[in-house]
Kinemage of the C-alpha trace (Angstrom):
@kinemage 1
@onewidth
@group {chain A} dominant
@subgroup {mainchain}
@vectorlist {calphas} color= white
{ca met a 1} P -12.123 -34.153 4.608
{ca phe a 2} L -11.057 -32.037 7.576
{ca trp a 3} L -8.772 -29.876 5.428
{ca ile a 4} L -11.479 -29.395 2.814
{ca val a 5} L -13.906 -28.181 5.482
{ca leu a 6} L -11.255 -25.958 7.041
{ca ser a 7} L -10.368 -24.446 3.672
{ca thr a 8} L -14.018 -23.843 2.871
{ca val a 9} L -14.563 -22.133 6.230
{ca ala a 10} L -11.434 -19.979 5.740
{ca ile a 11} L -12.541 -18.933 2.267
{ca ala a 12} L -16.046 -18.148 3.498
{ca ala a 13} L -14.661 -16.148 6.421
{ca thr a 14} L -12.366 -14.198 4.114
{ca trp a 15} L -15.220 -13.352 1.753
{ca ala a 16} L -17.432 -12.381 4.679
{ca ala a 17} L -14.737 -10.109 6.089
{ca ala a 18} L -14.188 -8.602 2.645
{ca gly a 19} L -17.916 -8.014 2.275
{ca leu a 20} L -18.118 -6.271 5.644
{ca ala a 21} L -15.071 -4.163 4.772
{ca ala a 22} L -16.654 -3.245 1.427
{ca leu a 23} L -19.795 -2.084 3.240
{ca gln a 24} L -17.643 -0.077 5.638
{ca ala a 25} L -15.778 1.495 2.724
{ca ala a 26} L -19.053 2.418 1.029
{ca arg a 27} L -20.256 4.043 4.241
{ca thr a 28} L -17.106 5.970 5.173
{ca ala a 29} L -15.078 6.616 2.006
{ca arg a 30} L -14.439 10.287 1.285
{ca thr a 31} L -15.541 10.074 -2.359
{ca pro a 32} L -17.797 7.820 -4.489
{ca gln a 33} L -14.717 6.895 -6.521
{ca gly a 34} L -12.934 5.773 -3.381
{ca ala a 35} L -15.929 3.738 -2.233
{ca ile a 36} L -16.204 1.982 -5.587
{ca gly a 37} L -12.459 1.374 -5.775
{ca trp a 38} L -12.253 -0.227 -2.348
{ca ala a 39} L -15.418 -2.279 -2.836
{ca val a 40} L -14.225 -3.721 -6.156
{ca phe a 41} L -10.736 -4.417 -4.793
{ca leu a 42} L -12.044 -6.080 -1.629
{ca leu a 43} L -14.522 -8.314 -3.420
{ca ala a 44} L -12.244 -9.187 -6.333
{ca ala a 45} L -9.047 -9.920 -4.378
{ca pro a 46} L -9.923 -10.181 -0.679
{ca ile a 47} L -6.657 -11.816 0.390
{ca ala a 48} L -4.596 -8.877 -0.864
{ca ala a 49} L -7.226 -6.201 -0.273
{ca leu a 50} L -8.037 -6.853 3.394
{ca pro a 51} L -4.536 -6.073 4.729
{ca ala a 52} L -4.341 -3.054 2.428
{ca tyr a 53} L -7.689 -1.781 3.689
{ca met a 54} L -6.611 -2.206 7.305
{ca ile a 55} L -3.623 0.059 6.626
{ca phe a 56} L -4.909 2.525 4.036
{ca gly a 57} L -8.691 2.339 4.252
{ca his a 58} L -9.243 4.335 7.446
{ca his a 59} L -9.328 8.088 7.067
{ca arg a 60} L -10.101 9.454 10.498
{ca phe a 61} L -8.721 9.134 13.992
{ca lys a 62} L -11.731 8.784 16.299
{ca gly a 63} L -9.385 8.909 19.268
{ca tyr a 64} L -8.186 12.296 18.133
{ca trp a 65} L -11.694 13.687 18.530
{ca thr a 66} L -11.466 12.704 22.211
{ca ala a 67} L -8.200 14.595 22.519
{ca arg a 68} L -9.827 17.650 20.984
{ca arg a 69} L -12.746 17.486 23.389
{ca ala a 70} L -10.284 17.275 26.273
{ca ala a 71} L -8.599 20.404 24.945
{ca glu a 72} L -11.865 22.302 24.597
{ca gln a 73} L -11.202 24.402 27.706
{ca ala a 74} L -8.033 25.800 26.161
{ca val a 75} L -9.780 26.207 22.819
{ca val a 76} L -12.481 28.347 24.397
{ca ala a 77} L -9.945 30.399 26.348
{ca thr a 78} L -7.771 30.957 23.299
{ca arg a 79} L -10.740 31.876 21.142
{ca lys a 80} L -11.894 34.367 23.772
{ca tyr a 81} L -8.452 35.905 23.932
{ca thr a 82} L -8.037 36.212 20.181
{ca ser a 83} L -11.594 37.448 19.649
{ca ala a 84} L -10.590 40.785 21.161
{ca arg a 85} L -8.042 41.111 18.359
{ca ser a 86} L -10.073 39.507 15.597
{ca gly a 87} L -10.535 40.889 12.116
{ca lys a 88} L -13.989 42.152 13.010
{ca ser a 89} L -12.444 45.161 14.739
{ca arg a 90} L -10.869 46.404 11.520
{ca thr a 91} L -11.359 45.990 7.816
{ca leu a 92} L -9.762 42.789 6.529
{ca pro a 93} L -8.659 42.435 2.907
{ca val a 94} L -10.502 39.124 2.582
{ca asn a 95} L -13.611 37.375 3.857
{ca ala a 96} L -12.372 35.729 7.045
{ca ala a 97} L -15.300 33.346 7.483
{ca pro a 98} L -13.993 30.265 5.614
{ca phe a 99} L -10.526 30.508 7.134
{ca glu a 100} L -11.824 30.873 10.691
{ca ala a 101} L -14.266 28.008 10.153
{ca ile a 102} L -11.516 25.705 8.895
{ca ala a 103} L -9.132 26.670 11.707
{ca gly a 104} L -11.771 26.702 14.440
{ca met a 105} L -10.032 29.861 15.647
{ca asn a 106} L -10.320 33.593 15.096
{ca ile a 107} L -8.010 35.638 12.912
{ca cys a 108} L -6.070 37.850 15.331
{ca his a 109} L -3.938 40.995 15.332
{ca gly a 110} L -0.769 41.832 17.218
{ca asn a 111} L 1.416 39.186 15.571
{ca gly a 112} L 5.007 39.240 14.371
{ca leu a 113} L 6.409 37.350 11.381
{ca glu a 114} L 9.959 36.687 10.225
{ca leu a 115} L 10.669 34.612 7.132
{ca leu a 116} L 13.571 32.228 7.676
{ca val a 117} L 15.057 31.220 4.342
{ca asp a 118} L 16.947 27.911 4.307
{ca gly a 119} L 18.575 25.850 7.028
{ca glu a 120} L 21.248 28.108 8.467
{ca asn a 121} L 18.876 30.979 9.181
{ca thr a 122} L 16.207 28.632 10.498
{ca phe a 123} L 18.298 26.596 12.911
{ca asn a 124} L 20.279 29.604 14.131
{ca ser a 125} L 17.011 31.290 15.065
{ca ile a 126} L 15.562 28.155 16.681
{ca phe a 127} L 18.705 27.420 18.696
{ca glu a 128} L 18.906 31.047 19.850
{ca ala a 129} L 15.307 30.885 21.072
{ca ile a 130} L 15.959 27.592 22.890
{ca asp a 131} L 18.996 29.122 24.615
{ca glu a 132} L 16.799 31.988 25.831
{ca ala a 133} L 13.988 29.754 27.139
{ca gln a 134} L 13.025 30.385 30.754
{ca glu a 135} L 9.918 28.263 31.375
{ca tyr a 136} L 9.253 25.604 28.746
{ca ile a 137} L 9.969 24.381 25.233
{ca leu a 138} L 7.645 22.410 22.950
{ca val a 139} L 9.311 20.534 20.074
{ca gln a 140} L 7.684 18.437 17.375
{ca tyr a 141} L 9.306 17.107 14.194
{ca tyr a 142} L 8.154 14.742 11.499
{ca ile a 143} L 11.763 13.740 10.744
{ca leu a 144} L 14.551 13.866 13.299
{ca arg a 145} L 17.973 12.533 12.342
{ca ala a 146} L 20.658 11.461 14.780
{ca asp a 147} L 23.236 13.416 12.726
{ca thr a 148} L 25.087 16.661 13.415
{ca val a 149} L 21.917 18.775 13.211
{ca gly a 150} L 19.822 16.387 15.290
{ca arg a 151} L 22.608 16.007 17.855
{ca lys a 152} L 22.920 19.771 18.196
{ca leu a 153} L 19.187 20.070 18.778
{ca gln a 154} L 19.457 17.260 21.333
{ca ala a 155} L 22.303 19.048 23.133
{ca lys a 156} L 20.381 22.348 23.212
{ca leu a 157} L 17.341 20.660 24.736
{ca ile a 158} L 19.436 18.816 27.312
{ca glu a 159} L 21.124 22.083 28.308
{ca ala a 160} L 17.707 23.718 28.670
{ca ala a 161} L 16.373 20.854 30.788
{ca glu a 162} L 19.428 20.956 33.031
{ca arg a 163} L 18.886 24.648 33.799
{ca gly a 164} L 15.297 23.951 34.855
{ca val a 165} L 13.330 24.511 31.642
{ca thr a 166} L 10.526 21.998 31.091
{ca val a 167} L 10.807 20.340 27.676
{ca trp a 168} L 8.172 18.338 25.821
{ca phe a 169} L 9.457 16.563 22.714
{ca met a 170} L 7.799 14.308 20.137
{ca thr a 171} L 8.450 12.976 16.666
{ca asp a 172} L 6.460 10.946 14.161
{ca ser a 173} L 6.869 7.163 14.356
{ca ile a 174} L 7.095 6.846 10.561
{ca gly a 175} L 9.177 9.887 9.692
{ca ser a 176} L 11.625 9.283 12.553
{ca arg a 177} L 11.586 5.481 12.442
{ca lys a 178} L 15.385 5.355 12.120
{ca leu a 179} L 15.940 7.333 15.311
{ca thr a 180} L 17.857 5.185 17.779
{ca arg a 181} L 16.582 4.325 21.238
{ca gly a 182} L 19.823 5.702 22.650
{ca phe a 183} L 19.041 9.133 21.214
{ca ala a 184} L 15.703 9.192 23.003
{ca arg a 185} L 17.194 7.769 26.202
{ca ala a 186} L 19.720 10.617 26.431
{ca leu a 187} L 16.862 13.127 26.335
{ca glu a 188} L 14.839 11.209 28.902
{ca thr a 189} L 17.830 10.923 31.225
{ca ala a 190} L 18.189 14.713 31.154
{ca gly a 191} L 14.545 15.107 32.182
{ca val a 192} L 12.994 15.810 28.774
{ca asn a 193} L 9.401 14.634 28.428
{ca met a 194} L 9.957 12.459 25.378
{ca ile a 195} L 7.572 10.399 23.267
{ca asp a 196} L 9.743 7.642 21.845
{ca pro a 197} L 8.603 6.958 18.257
{ca ala a 198} L 9.408 3.264 18.756
{ca val a 199} L 6.751 2.881 21.442
{ca gln a 200} L 4.069 5.371 20.386
{ca arg a 201} L 0.517 4.223 21.075
{ca pro a 202} L -0.770 0.636 21.283
{ca pro a 203} L 0.340 -1.931 18.674
{ca trp a 204} L -2.852 -1.744 16.615
{ca his a 205} L -2.138 1.882 15.807
{ca arg a 206} L 0.881 0.766 13.813
{ca leu a 207} L -1.592 -0.459 11.210
{ca arg a 208} L -2.410 3.202 10.603
{ca ile a 209} L 0.932 4.003 9.025
{ca asn a 210} L -0.970 5.841 6.324
{ca phe a 211} L -1.486 8.700 8.804
{ca arg a 212} L 1.559 10.776 9.685
{ca asn a 213} L 2.126 13.800 11.856
{ca his a 214} L 3.933 16.002 9.356
{ca arg a 215} L 4.132 19.056 11.630
{ca lys a 216} L 7.388 20.814 12.489
{ca thr a 217} L 6.835 22.956 15.565
{ca val a 218} L 9.067 24.642 18.132
{ca ile a 219} L 7.539 26.899 20.796
{ca val a 220} L 9.448 28.704 23.546
{ca asp a 221} L 7.653 30.005 26.650
{ca gly a 222} L 4.433 30.516 24.678
{ca arg a 223} L 5.968 33.694 23.247
{ca thr a 224} L 7.962 32.553 20.211
{ca gly a 225} L 6.945 29.874 17.743
{ca phe a 226} L 8.407 28.266 14.639
{ca thr a 227} L 6.871 26.204 11.853
{ca gly a 228} L 7.579 25.506 8.213
{ca gly a 229} L 9.192 23.026 5.898
{ca leu a 230} L 12.420 22.119 7.676
{ca asn a 231} L 12.848 18.939 9.672
{ca ala a 232} L 15.910 18.371 11.848
{ca gly a 233} L 18.586 16.726 9.728
{ca glu a 234} L 21.717 17.455 7.702
{ca glu a 235} L 19.914 17.407 4.356
{ca tyr a 236} L 17.898 20.449 5.451
{ca met a 237} L 21.182 22.318 5.806
{ca gly a 238} L 22.211 21.266 2.299
{ca leu a 239} L 24.836 18.883 3.711
{ca asn a 240} L 23.570 15.704 2.038
{ca pro a 241} L 25.903 15.007 -0.922
{ca val a 242} L 23.141 13.198 -2.832
{ca met a 243} L 20.429 15.867 -2.467
{ca gly a 244} L 22.822 18.823 -2.643
{ca pro a 245} L 21.604 22.387 -1.949
{ca trp a 246} L 18.283 22.482 -0.095
{ca arg a 247} L 15.793 25.322 -0.609
{ca asp a 248} L 13.266 25.654 2.195
{ca thr a 249} L 11.316 28.196 4.245
{ca his a 250} L 10.403 28.407 7.920
{ca val a 251} L 8.679 31.200 9.848
{ca arg a 252} L 9.379 32.698 13.265
{ca leu a 253} L 6.152 33.808 14.936
{ca thr a 254} L 5.278 36.045 17.872
{ca gly a 255} L 1.961 37.264 19.217
{ca pro a 256} L -1.383 35.450 19.678
{ca val a 257} L -0.741 33.032 16.790
{ca val a 258} L 1.835 31.339 19.042
{ca gln a 259} L -0.989 30.354 21.405
{ca gln a 260} L -2.883 28.923 18.448
{ca leu a 261} L 0.197 26.966 17.405
{ca gln a 262} L 0.776 25.535 20.883
{ca leu a 263} L -2.855 24.487 21.154
{ca ser a 264} L -2.200 22.150 18.209
{ca phe a 265} L 0.870 20.762 20.004
{ca ala a 266} L -1.122 20.209 23.204
{ca glu a 267} L -3.779 18.274 21.294
{ca asp a 268} L -1.156 16.059 19.665
{ca trp a 269} L 0.552 15.437 23.006
{ca his a 270} L -2.731 14.437 24.616
{ca trp a 271} L -3.507 12.099 21.723
{ca his a 272} L -0.190 10.262 22.140
{ca thr a 273} L 0.035 10.179 25.925
{ca gln a 274} L -3.416 10.945 27.388
{ca glu a 275} L -1.542 13.515 29.502
{ca pro a 276} L -3.097 17.012 29.598
{ca ile a 277} L -0.502 19.788 29.573
{ca leu a 278} L -2.827 22.714 28.857
{ca asp a 279} L -2.708 24.105 32.388
{ca leu a 280} L 1.096 24.047 32.320
{ca leu a 281} L 1.407 26.389 29.336
{ca asn a 282} L 1.338 30.156 28.937
{ca trp a 283} L -1.853 31.360 27.262
{ca lys a 284} L -1.222 35.110 27.558
{ca ala a 285} L 0.490 36.313 24.407
{ca glu a 286} L 2.746 39.323 24.160
{ca leu a 287} L 1.639 41.551 21.294
{ca ser a 288} L 4.188 42.295 18.585
{ca pro a 289} L 4.749 45.887 17.435
{ca gln a 290} L 4.533 44.562 13.862
{ca asp a 291} L 0.793 44.127 14.543
{ca arg a 292} L 0.201 41.720 11.676
{ca thr a 293} L -3.079 39.892 11.203
{ca gly a 294} L -2.652 36.132 11.256
{ca leu a 295} L -4.124 32.717 11.870
{ca ile a 296} L -2.777 29.215 12.500
{ca val a 297} L -4.634 26.511 10.575
{ca ser a 298} L -3.999 22.967 11.813
{ca thr a 299} L -5.545 20.188 9.755
{ca gly a 300} L -5.509 16.410 9.704
{ca pro a 301} L -7.478 13.148 9.608
{ca gly a 302} L -8.947 14.057 12.985
{ca asp a 303} L -11.100 16.661 11.226
{ca thr a 304} L -14.680 15.821 10.347
{ca asp a 305} L -14.183 17.426 6.914
{ca gly a 306} L -11.288 17.572 4.474
{ca asn a 307} L -10.032 20.820 5.980
{ca gly a 308} L -6.605 20.630 4.352
{ca ser a 309} L -8.120 20.570 0.890
{ca met a 310} L -10.712 23.162 1.906
{ca leu a 311} L -7.960 25.526 3.083
{ca phe a 312} L -6.203 25.549 -0.283
{ca phe a 313} L -9.516 25.733 -2.128
{ca ser a 314} L -10.499 28.790 -0.049
{ca val a 315} L -7.134 30.471 -0.591
{ca ile a 316} L -7.179 29.974 -4.365
{ca thr a 317} L -10.796 31.030 -4.860
{ca ala a 318} L -10.167 34.209 -2.834
{ca ala a 319} L -7.617 35.401 -5.413
{ca gln a 320} L -8.380 38.344 -7.679
{ca glu a 321} L -5.014 38.919 -9.374
{ca arg a 322} L -2.460 36.184 -8.685
{ca val a 323} L -1.877 32.792 -7.121
{ca trp a 324} L 1.779 31.970 -6.466
{ca met a 325} L 2.490 28.665 -4.770
{ca ala a 326} L 5.583 26.612 -3.958
{ca ser a 327} L 5.494 22.934 -3.043
{ca pro a 328} L 7.804 19.948 -3.441
{ca tyr a 329} L 4.903 17.872 -4.816
{ca leu a 330} L 1.826 18.543 -6.935
{ca val a 331} L -0.679 15.713 -6.618
{ca pro a 332} L -3.917 17.622 -5.909
{ca asp a 333} L -7.409 16.317 -5.330
{ca gln a 334} L -10.191 17.272 -7.735
{ca glu a 335} L -11.327 20.276 -5.689
{ca val a 336} L -7.925 21.989 -5.601
{ca leu a 337} L -7.205 21.002 -9.199
{ca ala a 338} L -10.458 22.635 -10.297
{ca ala a 339} L -9.735 25.763 -8.222
{ca leu a 340} L -6.293 26.191 -9.826
{ca lys a 341} L -7.688 25.750 -13.340
{ca his a 342} L -10.561 28.119 -12.653
{ca ala a 343} L -8.200 30.784 -11.319
{ca ala a 344} L -6.113 30.580 -14.496
{ca leu a 345} L -9.218 30.618 -16.705
{ca arg a 346} L -10.288 33.816 -14.941
{ca gly a 347} L -7.084 35.383 -16.239
{ca leu a 348} L -5.156 35.360 -12.971
{ca asp a 349} L -1.381 34.962 -12.792
{ca val a 350} L -1.171 31.389 -11.505
{ca arg a 351} L 2.311 29.980 -10.907
{ca ile a 352} L 3.301 26.769 -9.170
{ca leu a 353} L 6.950 26.329 -8.237
{ca leu a 354} L 8.172 22.733 -8.005
{ca pro a 355} L 11.589 21.107 -7.691
{ca asp a 356} L 13.227 19.777 -10.808
{ca ser a 357} L 15.218 17.242 -8.783
{ca ile a 358} L 13.705 14.223 -7.034
{ca asp a 359} L 13.513 13.047 -3.449
{ca his a 360} L 10.497 10.699 -3.709
{ca his a 361} L 9.974 9.191 -7.148
{ca leu a 362} L 6.274 8.294 -6.988
{ca pro a 363} L 4.836 11.763 -6.203
{ca trp a 364} L 7.381 13.312 -8.580
{ca leu a 365} L 6.123 11.050 -11.374
{ca ala a 366} L 2.453 11.539 -10.492
{ca gly a 367} L 2.837 15.288 -10.909
{ca phe a 368} L 3.467 14.886 -14.630
{ca ala a 369} L -0.018 13.438 -15.033
{ca phe a 370} L -1.488 16.785 -13.877
{ca phe a 371} L 0.814 19.234 -15.675
{ca asp a 372} L -0.795 19.178 -19.128
{ca glu a 373} L -4.291 19.722 -17.707
{ca leu a 374} L -3.108 22.687 -15.656
{ca arg a 375} L -0.974 24.208 -18.416
{ca glu a 376} L -3.862 24.034 -20.896
{ca ala a 377} L -5.916 26.124 -18.457
{ca gly a 378} L -3.125 28.723 -18.253
{ca val a 379} L -1.253 27.642 -15.102
{ca his a 380} L 2.513 28.201 -15.253
{ca ile a 381} L 4.525 25.217 -13.961
{ca leu a 382} L 8.033 26.323 -12.902
{ca arg a 383} L 10.861 23.872 -12.099
{ca tyr a 384} L 13.404 25.077 -9.538
{ca gln a 385} L 17.026 24.631 -10.669
{ca gly a 386} L 18.999 25.633 -7.577
{ca gly a 387} L 18.856 22.289 -5.776
{ca phe a 388} L 15.957 20.472 -4.153
{ca met a 389} L 13.088 22.815 -3.241
{ca his a 390} L 11.043 21.719 -0.225
{ca gln a 391} L 9.200 24.889 0.895
{ca lys a 392} L 5.417 25.035 1.289
{ca cys a 393} L 4.426 28.661 0.717
{ca phe a 394} L 1.900 30.759 -1.154
{ca val a 395} L 0.935 34.362 -1.779
{ca ile a 396} L -2.474 35.501 -2.994
{ca asp a 397} L -2.660 38.963 -4.591
{ca asp a 398} L -1.151 41.374 -2.075
{ca arg a 399} L -3.551 40.249 0.643
{ca ile a 400} L -2.861 36.695 1.834
{ca ser a 401} L 0.342 34.770 2.415
{ca gly a 402} L 1.059 31.456 4.007
{ca ala a 403} L 3.881 29.134 4.993
{ca gly a 404} L 3.961 25.868 6.853
{ca thr a 405} L 4.118 22.115 6.449
{ca ala a 406} L 1.365 21.228 3.950
{ca asn a 407} L 2.264 20.155 0.414
{ca leu a 408} L 0.018 20.500 -2.615
{ca asp a 409} L -0.911 16.843 -2.522
{ca tyr a 410} L -3.661 14.533 -1.454
{ca arg a 411} L -1.648 13.237 1.515
{ca ser a 412} L -1.272 16.688 3.056
{ca phe a 413} L -4.880 17.553 2.268
{ca arg a 414} L -6.457 14.527 3.926
{ca leu a 415} L -4.022 12.075 5.512
{ca asn a 416} L -1.302 14.019 7.322
{ca phe a 417} L -1.520 16.262 10.359
{ca glu a 418} L -0.327 19.643 9.043
{ca thr a 419} L 0.100 23.261 10.137
{ca met a 420} L -0.049 26.422 8.036
{ca ala a 421} L 0.582 29.971 9.270
{ca leu a 422} L -1.575 32.465 7.363
{ca phe a 423} L -1.214 36.236 7.307
{ca phe a 424} L -3.672 38.761 5.951
{ca asp a 425} L -1.747 41.977 5.356
{ca pro a 426} L 0.214 43.617 2.502
{ca arg a 427} L 3.574 43.567 4.315
{ca ser a 428} L 3.591 39.811 4.747
{ca ala a 429} L 2.382 39.282 1.180
{ca arg a 430} L 5.103 41.574 -0.165
{ca glu a 431} L 7.847 39.751 1.746
{ca met a 432} L 6.584 36.379 0.577
{ca ser a 433} L 6.218 37.483 -3.030
{ca glu a 434} L 9.725 38.981 -3.082
{ca met a 435} L 11.118 35.690 -1.780
{ca leu a 436} L 9.205 33.644 -4.365
{ca ala a 437} L 10.161 36.036 -7.160
{ca arg a 438} L 13.828 35.321 -6.418
{ca asp a 439} L 13.068 31.601 -6.601
{ca phe a 440} L 11.286 32.070 -9.930
{ca gln a 441} L 14.468 33.599 -11.324
{ca arg a 442} L 16.262 30.328 -10.568
{ca ser a 443} L 13.596 28.273 -12.317
{ca ile a 444} L 12.584 27.272 -15.825
{ca glu a 445} L 9.024 26.913 -17.067
{ca leu a 446} L 7.821 23.490 -18.091
{ca thr a 447} L 6.783 23.565 -21.756
{ca gln a 448} L 7.043 19.928 -22.842
{ca pro a 449} L 3.740 18.016 -22.743
{ca leu a 450} L 3.607 14.534 -21.283
{ca asp a 451} L 3.783 12.801 -24.667
{ca gln a 452} L 7.177 14.448 -25.278
{ca gln a 453} L 8.712 13.439 -21.954
{ca ala a 454} L 11.103 10.508 -21.551
{ca trp a 455} L 9.388 7.146 -21.976
{ca pro a 456} L 9.495 6.162 -18.256
{ca ile a 457} L 7.605 9.363 -17.395
{ca arg a 458} L 5.091 8.867 -20.222
{ca leu a 459} L 4.473 5.299 -19.107
{ca leu a 460} L 4.471 5.646 -15.324
{ca ala a 461} L 2.950 9.089 -14.667
{ca pro a 462} L -0.667 8.034 -15.447
{ca val a 463} L -0.205 4.879 -13.351
{ca thr a 464} L 1.171 6.699 -10.319
{ca arg a 465} L -1.677 9.224 -10.557
{ca leu a 466} L -3.997 6.351 -9.636
{ca leu a 467} L -2.077 6.079 -6.352
{ca ala a 468} L -2.594 9.771 -5.515
{ca pro a 469} L -4.739 9.100 -2.394
{ca val a 470} L -1.857 7.300 -0.632
{ca leu a 471} L 1.308 8.862 -2.108
């Protein structure tokens, strides 16, 4: 009798918890489809659905809002500084309003940009900047390997710390989960302010593995900044025998956009540690003679809106002649999918460059479920043949260009913390388009529809598309 009562109580409690979770999903889900999906799953299979909802059901970090409020003083100061160099003082080639609203910052002049193509150029430039650091270094990577590249970065940071440079260093607990405690201990022993991914945040935050900090940021003295697609590991140098050659793009930044980039780092640091570092950083940028107009857009689940998706939607809808984009994955939400199709239907030159090789099978498969719909609208899908392509770049007409960490997928739009560097001038657009044009020459256009692909792709692509919100 006791076990019957206990079982009945357990079942009732499970159903009650599932019902409460279903109500929560209906109240907070980003889309009606998501609300219906979670509600049906929770009520139909509560034992399986409740743990899944605890991990994947949340979509915002309330604690991150607190970190942003704590950083408001620096936000105001940085906005005031960049306002003097905002696009309102000269004619911009595009309506700045949506981009500034998404970023929460002003477009600013006086910036410098250098495209860093592939690993050797990127890491040489980063290591040179670290060697020249005089005051501080901020480092943030989604993936950090304890291999030859990661060890060299470690050695550079230790050398900097030993000569009196203050170093703040953090990685993502999911992306860098294989990083050894000894690696972190060596940095800490040298005096580096290190957030060990093994001990980040209280235990309950480990349930939120669906959220990842995908940013790759290096900032030196508040004067030079780096962001882009490359993490710190041998594969990003093309040294992994399985992945082979690695095609990627990073950017070296100078000018006021560096202050915007380090504001994002300071917010992330405060979120992880509750330690404010704003007053310890340099907020007076040195203007670059290149005098390019730029903006840093940092997005993530801490936003009240889907700013990652809104950024790409705004970029695509601003186009008048062409939309060229490169991404390792193409698993868009409905808004970006519609924007791409509409751009092609307007007669624009819309090209999306993707890798032909595979690093993660599920998003690679899911992409095939979108290709026919895009191709029918006139979008050109190009498959890169020169190795694995991992860059996240775009160029719009000859007016807007961008590079950073965000992929063309639902995860980057709404689940990951991402950073994109945008520039609004013909020189930057020309450099980006010339780089992408060279990549197009090493690519082939996809012409086979889904029903002519190999049977595993035909069978699995529509199924994996259903998983788009968590891929």
